[in-house]
Rosetta silent file (secondary structure, phi, psi, omega in degrees, C-alpha in Angstrom):
SEQUENCE: MLSRDERRRLREIEDWFVSDDPAFAERVATGPMPSSTQRRFLRTLIATGIVIVVFGIVLAVPALIFLGLACTLGATALSVWRRQDESRDGHERDH
SCORE:     score description
SCORE:     0.000 S_00000001
   1 L     0.000  135.241  179.438   19.112   20.259   -1.756 S_00000001
   2 L   -80.644  147.314  176.060   18.127   19.786    1.839 S_00000001
   3 L   -73.024  168.332 -179.797   19.212   22.232    4.471 S_00000001
   4 H   -60.720  -41.046  179.144   21.518   21.115    7.259 S_00000001
   5 H   -65.850  -40.708  178.799   18.598   20.967    9.690 S_00000001
   6 H   -65.333  -40.408  177.730   16.497   18.916    7.263 S_00000001
   7 H   -64.552  -40.974  178.218   19.354   16.432    6.737 S_00000001
   8 H   -62.811  -44.457  179.482   19.820   16.108   10.498 S_00000001
   9 H   -64.005  -40.384  178.145   16.095   15.496   10.981 S_00000001
  10 H   -62.616  -41.869  176.564   16.089   12.910    8.173 S_00000001
  11 H   -62.220  -38.673  177.735   19.005   11.063    9.829 S_00000001
  12 H   -62.471  -42.149  179.115   17.071   11.063   13.119 S_00000001
  13 H   -65.047  -43.915  178.166   14.056    9.529   11.378 S_00000001
  14 H   -60.393  -45.396  179.148   16.250    6.901    9.699 S_00000001
  15 H   -61.501  -39.773  178.969   17.909    6.040   13.013 S_00000001
  16 H   -62.447  -43.865  178.607   14.496    5.730   14.651 S_00000001
  17 H   -62.240  -42.640 -179.526   13.335    3.289   11.952 S_00000001
  18 H   -62.310  -41.498 -178.788   16.495    1.203   12.319 S_00000001
  19 H   -77.726  -33.590 -176.454   16.080    0.968   16.089 S_00000001
  20 H   -81.161  -41.970 -177.133   12.286    0.541   16.063 S_00000001
  21 L  -144.562   81.513 -176.227   11.865   -1.902   13.159 S_00000001
  22 H   -60.316  -34.931 -179.596   15.180   -3.219   11.792 S_00000001
  23 H   -65.003  -43.749  178.568   13.498   -5.629    9.346 S_00000001
  24 H   -64.599  -42.849  179.790   11.493   -2.814    7.759 S_00000001
  25 H   -60.846  -38.544  179.009   14.562   -0.574    7.616 S_00000001
  26 H   -67.363  -42.745  178.731   16.517   -3.323    5.835 S_00000001
  27 H   -61.472  -41.354  179.732   13.737   -3.889    3.284 S_00000001
  28 H   -67.878  -39.366 -178.277   13.586   -0.169    2.542 S_00000001
  29 H   -69.067  -33.434 -177.090   17.373    0.095    2.299 S_00000001
  30 H   -84.912  -10.808  177.581   17.739   -2.823   -0.122 S_00000001
  31 L    91.404  174.914 -175.284   15.050   -1.578   -2.501 S_00000001
  32 L   -73.202  150.246  173.109   11.985   -3.213   -3.954 S_00000001
  33 L   -77.801  154.105  178.482   11.794   -6.868   -4.858 S_00000001
  34 L   -60.824  137.874 -176.845   11.116   -7.652   -8.492 S_00000001
  35 L   -85.244  158.938  177.446    7.428   -7.538   -9.192 S_00000001
  36 H   -65.156  -27.251  177.681    5.370  -10.312  -10.670 S_00000001
  37 H   -64.164  -40.498  178.630    4.510   -7.918  -13.490 S_00000001
  38 H   -65.806  -42.014  178.136    8.173   -7.726  -14.498 S_00000001
  39 H   -65.305  -41.127  178.740    8.512  -11.508  -14.448 S_00000001
  40 H   -63.495  -39.379  178.015    5.309  -11.894  -16.453 S_00000001
  41 H   -61.371  -44.021  179.517    6.613   -9.372  -18.994 S_00000001
  42 H   -64.119  -42.373  177.877    9.844  -11.353  -19.439 S_00000001
  43 H   -62.809  -40.906  178.688    7.940  -14.620  -19.872 S_00000001
  44 H   -64.899  -39.851  178.764    5.657  -12.981  -22.430 S_00000001
  45 H   -64.904  -39.661  177.262    8.657  -11.594  -24.307 S_00000001
  46 H   -63.797  -47.127  179.919   10.267  -15.048  -24.411 S_00000001
  47 H   -62.954  -40.905  178.372    7.048  -16.643  -25.672 S_00000001
  48 H   -62.508  -42.353  177.786    6.587  -13.888  -28.264 S_00000001
  49 H   -60.871  -40.418  178.571   10.141  -14.412  -29.484 S_00000001
  50 H   -64.283  -43.263  178.883    9.527  -18.133  -29.889 S_00000001
  51 H   -62.017  -41.397  179.175    6.344  -17.480  -31.874 S_00000001
  52 H   -63.817  -40.704  177.919    8.220  -15.022  -34.126 S_00000001
  53 H   -61.063  -45.574 -179.967   10.958  -17.611  -34.727 S_00000001
  54 H   -60.764  -46.349  177.665    8.348  -20.221  -35.697 S_00000001
  55 H   -61.201  -39.237  178.352    6.656  -17.784  -38.092 S_00000001
  56 H   -62.761  -39.181  178.156   10.052  -16.896  -39.545 S_00000001
  57 H   -68.637  -46.305 -178.271   10.815  -20.559  -40.174 S_00000001
  58 H   -63.227  -42.026 -178.250    7.380  -21.280  -41.645 S_00000001
  59 H   -87.567   -4.502 -178.932    7.472  -18.193  -43.875 S_00000001
  60 L    56.718   48.781  179.041   11.210  -18.599  -44.625 S_00000001
  61 L  -116.478  103.830 -177.147   11.962  -15.011  -43.577 S_00000001
  62 H   -58.397  -33.495 -179.382   15.444  -14.769  -42.015 S_00000001
  63 H   -63.202  -38.890  177.596   14.717  -11.328  -40.543 S_00000001
  64 H   -67.675  -39.569  178.078   11.833  -12.766  -38.487 S_00000001
  65 H   -61.201  -46.529  179.864   13.997  -15.643  -37.305 S_00000001
  66 H   -62.859  -45.046  179.856   16.704  -13.205  -36.223 S_00000001
  67 H   -61.704  -44.328  178.940   14.187  -10.882  -34.510 S_00000001
  68 H   -63.250  -42.570  177.533   12.585  -13.798  -32.670 S_00000001
  69 H   -64.044  -40.307  179.496   15.943  -15.147  -31.552 S_00000001
  70 H   -62.861  -44.749  178.156   17.007  -11.697  -30.365 S_00000001
  71 H   -61.992  -48.518 -176.558   13.803  -11.308  -28.318 S_00000001
  72 H   -64.876  -49.395 -177.957   14.017  -14.795  -26.859 S_00000001
  73 H   -67.724  -39.926  178.802   17.714  -14.734  -26.039 S_00000001
  74 H   -63.399  -46.564  179.543   17.611  -11.174  -24.709 S_00000001
  75 H   -66.953  -37.797  177.990   14.651  -11.847  -22.423 S_00000001
  76 H   -64.857  -44.473  178.737   16.155  -15.157  -21.275 S_00000001
  77 H   -62.311  -42.483  179.128   19.480  -13.505  -20.472 S_00000001
  78 H   -64.666  -39.964  178.981   17.727  -10.714  -18.580 S_00000001
  79 H   -64.082  -44.959  178.957   15.642  -13.242  -16.662 S_00000001
  80 H   -64.804  -42.617  179.609   18.710  -15.306  -15.682 S_00000001
  81 H   -61.419  -42.964  179.663   20.613  -12.166  -14.707 S_00000001
  82 H   -64.936  -40.501  178.771   17.719  -10.994  -12.505 S_00000001
  83 H   -63.616  -43.090  178.920   17.486  -14.407  -10.811 S_00000001
  84 H   -63.598  -40.244  179.217   21.208  -14.438  -10.086 S_00000001
  85 H   -64.411  -42.123  178.243   20.966  -10.898   -8.745 S_00000001
  86 H   -63.923  -44.224 -178.600   18.000  -11.869   -6.522 S_00000001
  87 H   -68.671  -35.337  177.057   19.766  -14.954   -5.168 S_00000001
  88 H   -65.225  -41.872  178.131   22.940  -12.978   -4.523 S_00000001
  89 H   -64.161  -41.893  178.714   20.931  -10.351   -2.594 S_00000001
  90 H   -64.753  -38.513  179.096   19.188  -13.058   -0.575 S_00000001
  91 H   -66.759  -39.959 -179.499   22.510  -14.729    0.187 S_00000001
  92 H   -67.511  -34.721  179.037   24.053  -11.442    1.332 S_00000001
  93 H   -69.163  -28.184 -179.651   21.074  -10.752    3.609 S_00000001
  94 H   -70.778  -26.574 -175.686   21.527  -14.157    5.259 S_00000001
  95 L   -95.565    0.000    0.000   25.082  -13.313    6.327 S_00000001
């Protein structure tokens, strides 16, 4: 826990950033943008799920089909959710 003096000093620094560089202060306040590594991971997970589904069909193993579908659908849903979240954040910043 910060002392009262430390909190006051931190607020002064925050206020200085807002007045000196508002764009930087906004970027810091809204948090990091999704990284390309995260997007690449989701794409890889979707592709892996598709490959597992194909192997499950070829080998006639329902468990592999289910696992592949779960990976593919889960990664696709997460990807769509992240895109909607990104577009909503961008829209809110415009207003």
